[in-house]
N, C-alpha and C positions, 0 to 999 in steps of 0.2 A: 500495572496499571492497566486496564486495556476500555477500548472503547467502538463506534464505529465511524465509519468513512464510507464516504461515495468516489467510487471511482473517474475521476474525470477523460483522465487518459492513460495511452501505454507509450512509454517510454522506454528507444531500443537498447536491445544488451552489445557490452563489446567483448572483445577478447573472446572470452569460452560459450559465451550467450551472444554471438553473433547472430543475426536471425532471427533471434527470441524478444522475448519483451526482459527488458533490465528490469525495470520498474515500473511502479504503479503510483503516476499522478492525482492523489487523493484531496479532501477536501472533508475538514471533521465538521460532522453534521452539528454539534452543540456548535460553534463559536462560526465555522465557514472558514478559518485557516487552511489553508493545503499547504502538500508536505509531501515526498515523495518515500514510497514503500518498496524496498526491494527485497531487504533480508528476510529468511521465513520462507521464501519462494521456492519448493518445489521444482525439479528440472520441469515436470509434468507440467506445473503449474506456469510454468516459462512458454511452454510451449502453448498451450492453452489458456493465457489470462483469461480473469475475471474480464467478462465484459464491462463495459464503459457504460455507469450511469448503476452498475451494480453495488451494492452495499458488503462491505465488508468488515471482516474483527481485524484487529490489531493490537497489538501490545504497547508498550511502552514505556520507559524508567522516571520521567521525570516532564514537565513543560516547560521550553526555555522563557525567558526573558522575553520575548516574543509570543510567545503561548502555542506554541506547536510543539508534537511531541517528539522528546531525545529519541532516537535510539529505536524507533519504530519497525517491531517485525509482523509480516504480514500471520495471520494464523488461521480466513478460513472465508471463505463466503456467507455470508450471514443467508441462514433457511427459511426463517420466517417472512 
């Protein structure tokens, strides 16, 4: 599945990604549920992450019983 989400914040990276963006704190556009998305981000994405308020595209396997995406993976910034 894929969907859109709004970037709420940048979470700091740890270890290899210290000083960079470790994950994006996002909000699902349809339900308003919040989740973190860090997988799928390239090193360039981590140095220059999508701005707060940007709409991103992400992929996921399914929704958990709480309604949040399971294993969300960053795809890119929505262009339109």
